[in-house]
KOLTIZA-416602 format. One line per field, with one value per residue: x, y, z of N, C-alpha, C, O in turn; residue number from 1; residue in one letter. Coordinates in steps of 0.1 Angstrom, whole numbers, m for minus. Example, Ala and Ser with C-alpha at 12.3 -4.5 7.8 and 13.67 -1.06 7.14 Angstrom:
# residues 2
n_east	c(132 128) .
n_north	c(m57 m22) .
n_up	c(78 71) .
ca_east	c(123 137) .
ca_north	c(m45 m11) .
ca_up	c(78 71) .
c_east	c(132 129) .
c_north	c(m33 0) .
c_up	c(78 79) .
o_east	c(142 134) .
o_north	c(m33 11) .
o_up	c(85 80) .
pos	c(1 2) .
code	c(A S) .
//
This chain:
# residues 273
n_east	c(882 914 946 977 1006 1037 1051 1080 1079 1061 1025 1002 975 954 940 936 937 922 913 892 883 881 873 879 869 893 910 942 974 1004 1036 1068 1094 1122 1117 1090 1075 1078 1066 1039 1033 1035 1014 993 993 981 964 962 970 965 947 957 952 967 967 977 1002 1035 1068 1100 1117 1113 1111 1105 1093 1085 1068 1089 1112 1128 1162 1176 1161 1149 1124 1090 1082 1095 1110 1114 1138 1153 1136 1148 1138 1143 1130 1095 1060 1030 1004 981 979 976 980 988 994 1016 1036 1070 1094 1089 1091 1079 1061 1052 1030 1025 1008 1006 1001 1025 1043 1071 1102 1119 1110 1095 1069 1036 1039 1036 1034 1050 1057 1087 1092 1112 1130 1117 1105 1087 1083 1072 1049 1018 983 961 937 918 915 916 927 918 922 933 961 984 1013 1046 1056 1076 1070 1065 1056 1058 1083 1086 1088 1058 1029 1008 976 971 952 942 922 889 878 855 830 847 874 907 923 942 953 961 983 972 944 911 910 888 869 882 885 859 851 868 859 832 837 842 819 810 792 785 797 825 856 889 923 952 973 985 984 980 984 960 925 903 871 856 880 911 929 956 989 1010 1027 1032 1019 1013 987 963 934 907 880 858 835 814 787 761 778 794 821 830 854 873 903 936 964 997 1022 1047 1062 1058 1034 1002 969 934 904 874 877 873 849 860 882 907 936 954 987 1011 1001 971 961 937 913 882 851 823 789) .
n_north	c(1161 1158 1144 1157 1156 1171 1174 1171 1182 1202 1204 1189 1201 1184 1159 1132 1102 1084 1055 1040 1005 970 944 911 883 860 828 818 802 809 807 794 817 839 862 874 893 886 861 868 884 865 848 864 865 877 895 931 939 935 926 907 882 864 837 819 806 794 809 809 829 857 890 922 955 980 1011 1039 1066 1089 1091 1108 1130 1135 1127 1128 1106 1072 1040 1013 988 968 938 908 877 852 819 819 824 835 849 865 884 912 924 948 944 954 976 986 1006 992 966 937 945 948 960 953 946 930 903 884 854 847 830 843 869 896 887 887 896 924 943 959 940 931 933 922 909 889 856 827 795 773 765 783 787 814 840 867 896 900 925 945 970 991 999 998 1017 1025 1058 1087 1108 1141 1154 1138 1127 1100 1070 1061 1040 1047 1051 1040 1047 1025 1023 1015 1005 996 994 990 1005 1017 1035 1061 1080 1113 1128 1140 1142 1131 1096 1079 1098 1108 1085 1080 1103 1101 1077 1084 1102 1086 1074 1056 1048 1029 1000 976 980 975 972 991 1012 1042 1059 1089 1092 1073 1071 1049 1036 1036 1032 1043 1072 1065 1068 1075 1089 1079 1051 1018 1003 977 971 954 951 969 993 1010 1031 1049 1070 1072 1061 1032 1017 991 983 968 979 989 1003 1029 1017 991 981 965 971 970 979 998 1026 1059 1079 1108 1114 1104 1109 1106 1094 1089 1076 1061 1031 1017 993 997 981 981 978) .
n_up	c(974 959 965 953 932 924 892 871 845 819 822 801 782 775 793 792 771 745 726 704 702 692 714 723 742 755 759 764 756 771 759 769 767 760 776 798 785 758 758 764 741 720 727 720 693 662 672 679 704 739 770 797 822 847 869 898 889 880 879 863 868 888 889 903 911 936 945 950 961 940 938 923 918 894 888 901 915 919 917 940 943 917 929 930 928 920 913 915 924 907 922 914 884 864 831 806 772 748 728 728 714 690 698 717 747 781 807 839 869 901 925 942 952 967 977 1005 1003 1022 1034 1018 984 963 933 905 878 862 828 810 826 840 837 823 838 826 799 802 810 804 808 792 772 738 716 688 664 679 699 727 730 739 747 751 779 784 807 831 828 823 803 789 783 757 740 707 679 655 637 628 652 679 705 727 745 747 773 787 814 827 853 886 887 895 893 886 876 854 838 832 818 795 784 778 758 736 733 753 781 799 813 818 836 832 844 854 874 891 922 943 977 983 988 1003 1005 1037 1050 1067 1055 1032 1038 1016 991 966 949 936 917 911 893 907 905 883 873 850 849 838 832 854 874 892 912 924 940 945 964 966 988 994 1015 1012 1022 1020 1006 1001 985 978 957 969 955 936 951 946 933 903 902 884 860 846 831 812 800 787 785 767 777) .
ca_east	c(895 924 960 984 1021 1043 1059 1091 1076 1048 1013 995 961 945 943 934 937 913 913 882 889 873 879 874 874 902 918 954 986 1017 1047 1081 1102 1133 1111 1076 1069 1078 1056 1026 1031 1033 1001 984 995 969 958 970 974 955 948 959 952 973 965 983 1012 1049 1078 1114 1124 1104 1116 1095 1096 1074 1070 1100 1116 1139 1173 1182 1152 1144 1109 1082 1083 1103 1108 1123 1141 1145 1136 1151 1134 1145 1117 1084 1046 1021 990 973 986 970 990 985 1004 1017 1049 1080 1104 1086 1092 1068 1063 1040 1029 1017 1008 999 1005 1035 1048 1085 1110 1128 1103 1090 1054 1030 1045 1027 1041 1051 1065 1096 1089 1124 1138 1108 1103 1079 1089 1065 1037 1007 970 957 925 918 908 925 923 920 918 940 971 992 1027 1053 1061 1082 1060 1072 1052 1064 1097 1086 1082 1045 1020 997 968 972 940 946 911 879 874 842 826 856 883 919 923 952 949 973 984 966 930 905 911 875 862 890 882 845 851 874 850 821 841 842 805 808 788 782 805 835 868 900 935 961 978 991 976 987 976 947 914 895 859 856 893 919 938 968 1000 1020 1026 1032 1014 1009 974 956 919 902 867 856 822 810 773 755 789 801 830 832 866 879 917 947 973 1010 1027 1062 1068 1054 1022 991 956 924 891 867 881 863 848 864 893 919 944 964 1001 1018 992 962 959 926 905 868 843 809 778) .
ca_north	c(1167 1148 1147 1158 1155 1181 1167 1180 1188 1209 1196 1190 1206 1172 1151 1117 1098 1072 1050 1029 992 958 935 897 874 849 820 815 796 817 798 798 825 846 871 874 902 879 851 875 888 853 843 873 866 879 907 943 940 929 926 893 880 852 833 807 800 795 816 805 841 867 903 932 967 987 1025 1044 1079 1090 1097 1119 1142 1137 1123 1130 1093 1063 1026 1006 975 956 927 897 867 838 813 824 821 845 847 870 894 918 931 953 939 964 977 996 1007 982 952 934 951 946 967 944 947 919 898 873 847 843 828 854 882 899 885 888 906 930 953 960 930 935 925 916 901 878 845 816 782 764 772 785 792 827 846 881 902 903 938 949 984 1000 992 1006 1018 1034 1070 1096 1117 1153 1159 1130 1122 1086 1064 1055 1035 1056 1044 1044 1044 1019 1024 1004 1000 999 985 990 1016 1018 1048 1064 1093 1121 1129 1150 1143 1119 1085 1075 1108 1109 1074 1081 1113 1096 1067 1091 1108 1076 1069 1045 1053 1018 988 972 987 966 979 994 1026 1046 1070 1097 1091 1068 1070 1038 1037 1030 1030 1055 1076 1058 1077 1071 1098 1071 1038 1011 996 968 971 941 953 982 994 1023 1031 1063 1079 1073 1049 1026 1010 984 981 965 990 987 1016 1031 1008 977 976 962 976 967 984 1006 1040 1069 1088 1122 1116 1096 1116 1098 1097 1089 1073 1050 1025 1008 988 998 972 986 968) .
ca_up	c(972 957 968 941 932 914 883 866 831 818 822 788 783 774 805 790 757 743 713 703 697 694 724 722 753 750 767 756 762 770 758 775 758 768 785 799 775 746 760 762 727 713 730 714 678 655 678 680 718 748 785 801 836 851 883 904 880 885 871 865 873 892 893 904 918 942 945 958 958 930 945 914 917 880 887 913 922 912 921 949 937 916 938 922 937 915 910 923 919 906 928 903 877 853 824 793 762 737 721 731 703 680 703 727 760 790 820 847 884 907 938 940 964 964 989 1009 1004 1036 1034 1005 975 953 927 891 873 852 816 804 836 845 826 827 841 817 793 812 805 809 802 791 761 726 711 675 661 687 708 736 726 748 742 761 784 789 821 842 824 822 791 793 773 752 731 693 671 643 628 628 665 685 715 738 743 755 778 796 821 831 867 893 885 900 884 881 868 842 830 828 808 783 779 773 746 725 733 762 794 807 810 827 835 835 842 865 875 904 929 953 990 980 998 1001 1013 1050 1056 1069 1044 1030 1038 1006 980 954 950 924 919 901 895 909 899 878 866 845 848 836 831 867 875 905 911 935 937 954 964 974 991 994 1025 1008 1028 1010 1009 991 988 967 957 973 943 937 961 942 922 895 905 871 849 847 818 813 789 791 777 767 779) .
c_east	c(906 938 967 999 1027 1053 1069 1088 1063 1036 1006 981 952 949 940 935 929 913 903 888 878 880 872 879 882 907 930 964 998 1028 1059 1089 1113 1128 1096 1069 1068 1067 1042 1023 1028 1019 990 986 982 960 967 976 964 957 947 959 957 970 971 992 1026 1058 1092 1121 1114 1111 1106 1100 1083 1077 1082 1104 1127 1151 1179 1173 1146 1129 1103 1082 1090 1100 1118 1125 1152 1147 1137 1149 1137 1132 1107 1070 1038 1008 980 981 978 980 984 997 1004 1031 1057 1091 1102 1087 1082 1072 1050 1041 1019 1019 1001 1006 1014 1038 1061 1093 1119 1122 1096 1074 1049 1036 1035 1035 1040 1061 1074 1095 1100 1131 1130 1106 1095 1088 1084 1054 1025 995 967 944 926 910 919 919 927 915 925 951 977 1006 1033 1058 1067 1071 1067 1068 1058 1078 1097 1083 1069 1037 1010 989 970 960 945 934 902 875 860 838 835 865 895 921 935 949 962 972 974 952 924 905 897 868 869 886 868 844 857 865 838 825 841 829 802 804 784 791 814 848 879 913 943 965 985 984 985 978 962 937 905 883 859 869 900 926 951 980 1012 1018 1027 1027 1013 996 971 941 915 887 865 843 820 795 768 766 797 809 830 843 870 894 925 957 986 1016 1042 1069 1064 1042 1011 978 947 911 886 872 870 861 852 876 905 926 954 978 1009 1009 982 960 948 920 890 860 829 800 764) .
c_north	c(1156 1153 1148 1157 1164 1173 1176 1187 1195 1200 1199 1194 1194 1162 1136 1115 1085 1068 1038 1016 981 949 921 889 863 841 815 808 806 807 803 805 832 856 869 882 894 868 856 878 876 847 851 875 867 890 919 945 933 931 911 892 865 849 820 799 803 803 810 816 851 879 914 944 972 1002 1029 1059 1078 1098 1108 1131 1144 1134 1125 1117 1083 1049 1022 992 977 945 915 884 853 832 818 820 833 841 852 882 899 926 935 948 949 964 988 996 996 968 950 940 949 956 959 946 935 914 885 867 842 841 840 867 884 898 885 899 911 941 952 950 935 927 917 907 889 868 833 804 771 771 772 790 805 832 861 885 905 916 940 963 995 992 1003 1006 1028 1046 1079 1106 1129 1157 1151 1126 1107 1082 1057 1050 1046 1049 1049 1039 1038 1018 1012 998 1003 989 984 1002 1014 1032 1049 1078 1100 1123 1140 1153 1130 1108 1081 1085 1109 1097 1075 1092 1108 1086 1074 1097 1099 1068 1057 1051 1042 1006 984 979 977 974 981 1008 1029 1058 1077 1096 1086 1069 1059 1039 1029 1027 1043 1059 1068 1068 1073 1080 1091 1057 1031 1003 987 968 957 940 967 983 1008 1022 1046 1073 1081 1060 1045 1016 1004 981 975 975 985 1001 1017 1021 994 972 975 967 971 973 992 1020 1049 1078 1102 1124 1108 1101 1106 1103 1099 1087 1063 1045 1015 1004 989 990 977 975 974) .
c_up	c(970 962 954 943 921 905 876 853 831 816 808 791 783 785 804 775 756 729 713 698 698 704 724 734 748 762 759 764 760 770 765 764 767 778 787 789 761 747 758 748 718 715 723 699 671 660 678 694 726 762 789 816 838 866 886 894 885 874 874 871 876 896 893 912 925 942 954 954 947 936 936 914 904 879 901 922 913 917 931 944 926 926 930 930 932 911 920 917 918 912 918 897 866 845 810 784 751 731 728 721 693 685 714 740 768 802 828 862 890 920 935 953 960 977 992 1010 1017 1036 1020 996 966 946 912 886 862 839 809 813 841 833 832 829 831 810 803 804 812 802 801 779 750 720 696 672 669 694 717 731 735 741 754 766 790 803 832 840 824 807 795 781 770 741 717 686 658 633 630 641 669 695 727 735 752 760 787 802 826 847 873 889 891 890 878 872 855 832 824 817 795 777 772 759 734 726 742 776 804 803 821 825 840 834 854 865 888 909 940 966 987 992 994 1010 1026 1056 1058 1057 1044 1029 1029 994 966 957 937 927 908 904 896 905 894 870 862 843 848 837 844 869 890 904 924 931 948 952 972 976 991 1004 1023 1015 1018 1015 998 995 976 968 960 961 946 945 958 930 916 899 892 860 854 833 819 800 794 780 778 770 777) .
o_east	c(906 940 964 1004 1022 1062 1067 1094 1055 1037 1004 975 942 961 941 935 929 913 904 898 867 892 859 891 879 907 928 964 1001 1030 1060 1091 1114 1135 1090 1058 1058 1060 1034 1012 1020 1013 979 981 973 951 979 985 956 967 938 965 952 971 971 989 1029 1055 1095 1131 1106 1117 1098 1110 1072 1088 1084 1099 1134 1150 1186 1178 1140 1123 1110 1081 1092 1089 1129 1116 1158 1158 1128 1158 1134 1123 1109 1070 1038 1002 971 987 972 987 977 1009 994 1038 1052 1098 1111 1084 1076 1083 1039 1052 1007 1030 992 1015 1011 1037 1063 1092 1125 1127 1092 1068 1056 1037 1026 1043 1031 1073 1069 1097 1098 1138 1136 1106 1096 1098 1091 1050 1023 995 969 941 934 900 928 907 938 905 923 950 976 1012 1028 1064 1062 1063 1074 1077 1064 1084 1108 1076 1070 1039 1005 995 970 957 950 936 906 868 854 842 831 865 894 920 938 943 972 962 969 947 931 900 896 862 862 884 866 837 852 864 834 816 841 827 792 812 781 793 812 851 878 915 941 961 991 978 995 966 952 941 899 884 862 870 897 930 957 980 1022 1007 1023 1032 1012 994 975 937 918 882 871 842 823 790 770 765 805 804 831 843 871 896 922 960 985 1016 1049 1080 1065 1039 1011 975 951 907 892 872 859 871 849 880 913 923 961 981 1014 1008 983 959 949 921 887 861 823 802 754) .
o_north	c(1147 1165 1140 1157 1164 1167 1189 1197 1195 1190 1211 1191 1194 1158 1129 1124 1077 1076 1029 1017 983 948 921 888 856 845 808 807 809 799 815 800 829 858 864 879 895 865 850 876 876 842 846 885 860 895 917 952 925 937 904 900 856 858 810 788 813 803 806 814 855 879 914 943 968 1006 1023 1063 1068 1110 1117 1142 1155 1138 1126 1118 1085 1046 1027 985 988 944 911 881 843 839 820 813 842 831 845 890 891 933 928 948 951 953 998 985 990 959 959 941 948 960 958 949 930 921 877 873 834 848 846 877 874 909 884 910 904 949 946 951 943 914 907 897 879 872 830 802 762 782 763 796 807 827 867 880 912 917 936 967 1007 980 1015 995 1039 1045 1077 1111 1128 1163 1157 1121 1102 1089 1048 1054 1053 1041 1062 1027 1045 1014 1001 988 1013 978 978 1008 1009 1042 1040 1086 1094 1119 1149 1165 1120 1110 1080 1081 1111 1099 1072 1090 1111 1086 1070 1098 1103 1058 1051 1058 1044 1004 988 984 972 982 974 1016 1020 1066 1071 1100 1093 1068 1059 1043 1018 1021 1054 1050 1066 1076 1068 1079 1097 1051 1038 998 989 966 948 929 976 974 1018 1014 1053 1084 1090 1049 1053 1007 1011 977 977 980 979 1009 1007 1017 986 960 982 965 969 972 993 1026 1048 1084 1108 1136 1106 1098 1099 1115 1110 1095 1056 1053 1005 1011 983 992 976 963 968) .
o_up	c(978 962 945 954 910 910 876 850 840 810 805 801 790 785 814 767 765 719 720 690 704 704 726 737 738 773 749 776 749 779 768 753 779 788 778 784 755 737 751 743 709 706 721 693 674 654 677 696 721 767 785 823 833 874 878 890 892 862 885 878 867 907 883 919 922 938 964 943 945 939 941 910 901 869 911 934 901 921 932 941 926 932 922 939 939 906 932 907 927 908 914 905 858 850 803 788 744 731 733 720 688 677 719 745 763 806 826 867 884 925 926 964 950 986 983 1015 1023 1038 1010 1001 961 953 906 889 854 840 803 809 845 821 844 823 828 815 811 794 823 791 807 775 752 718 692 678 666 696 715 729 738 730 765 758 800 810 841 849 825 800 803 770 778 734 714 687 650 622 632 641 663 694 738 724 764 751 795 795 828 853 865 888 891 879 866 862 844 820 812 807 784 764 761 750 722 720 741 782 815 791 833 814 851 825 864 856 894 902 944 965 990 1003 983 1022 1026 1066 1053 1049 1054 1020 1034 987 956 967 926 938 896 915 888 901 900 861 869 836 857 843 845 866 899 895 934 920 960 942 982 967 987 1002 1032 1015 1008 1027 987 1006 965 979 955 957 956 947 967 919 923 899 889 850 864 824 827 790 804 768 789 766 779) .
pos	c(1 2 3 4 5 6 7 8 9 10 11 12 13 14 15 16 17 18 19 20 21 22 23 24 25 26 27 28 29 30 31 32 33 34 35 36 37 38 39 40 41 42 43 44 45 46 47 48 49 50 51 52 53 54 55 56 57 58 59 60 61 62 63 64 65 66 67 68 69 70 71 72 73 74 75 76 77 78 79 80 81 82 83 84 85 86 87 88 89 90 91 92 93 94 95 96 97 98 99 100 101 102 103 104 105 106 107 108 109 110 111 112 113 114 115 116 117 118 119 120 121 122 123 124 125 126 127 128 129 130 131 132 133 134 135 136 137 138 139 140 141 142 143 144 145 146 147 148 149 150 151 152 153 154 155 156 157 158 159 160 161 162 163 164 165 166 167 168 169 170 171 172 173 174 175 176 177 178 179 180 181 182 183 184 185 186 187 188 189 190 191 192 193 194 195 196 197 198 199 200 201 202 203 204 205 206 207 208 209 210 211 212 213 214 215 216 217 218 219 220 221 222 223 224 225 226 227 228 229 230 231 232 233 234 235 236 237 238 239 240 241 242 243 244 245 246 247 248 249 250 251 252 253 254 255 256 257 258 259 260 261 262 263 264 265 266 267 268 269 270 271 272 273) .
code	c(X X X X X X X X X X X X X X X X X X X X X X X X X X X X X X X X X X X X X X X X X X X X X X X X X X X X X X X X X X X X X X X X X X X X X X X X X X X X X X X X X X X X X X X X X X X X X X X X X X X X X X X X X X X X X X X X X X X X X X X X X X X X X X X X X X X X X X X X X X X X X X X X X X X X X X X X X X X X X X X X X X X X X X X X X X X X X X X X X X X X X X X X X X X X X X X X X X X X X X X X X X X X X X X X X X X X X X X X X X X X X X X X X X X X X X X X X X X X X X X X X X X X X X X X X X X X X X X X X X X X X X X X X X X X X X X X X) .
//
């Protein structure tokens, strides 16, 4: 049984979207630019998009948010912040690189260390407010044949990444999921629809009252998560994730299958094996 959240708009009949793509392992240099989003896009020149992982690197400016209520009532969940930390360090960060209104955009979740924050920080990094202190090396996957592009979502009233099929993809897939369904089951169903039943899962998302194996239920109707491990085998997904709650507490563990409802979205890259 999953926990659910009531959203302000009509629920679409199709509960996931998938676009096949080619994914190439990469090691790149992110140059210093006006924004972290621009740095990521420059590093992926020649690709349609990508998934980048950064570890143990410094930022000139670190701004992020964590889950929070929407004081206007226009959304089922919103953000707390922004937390403007000045210079900081990324412990680890995973981010999708795509487009918003034709310009570079990222969606990244991860752990941060910044002076003045109340302990270890984890959350959603802000793409235009955050900036590198120096060029850094990062690893990930460059994508061709599909990309993530932001579009208005009538159900949640959020602008969300959605996969666009650019043609000629294969061996991997960009997948997004809708709210109020088990995250793992939705990812597995979307991957199967494009012919992938075994592989790795990389990405991020949000959950309602997550259930982690061997742990007490997490009392937070909105959370942000980063997948730390993800596997697809015989059409079943196993996912380990880091989680930050409404009160900024951190959790990590394997998602209990069938008991983790999507809050707003999940955005993943599935690599066939």
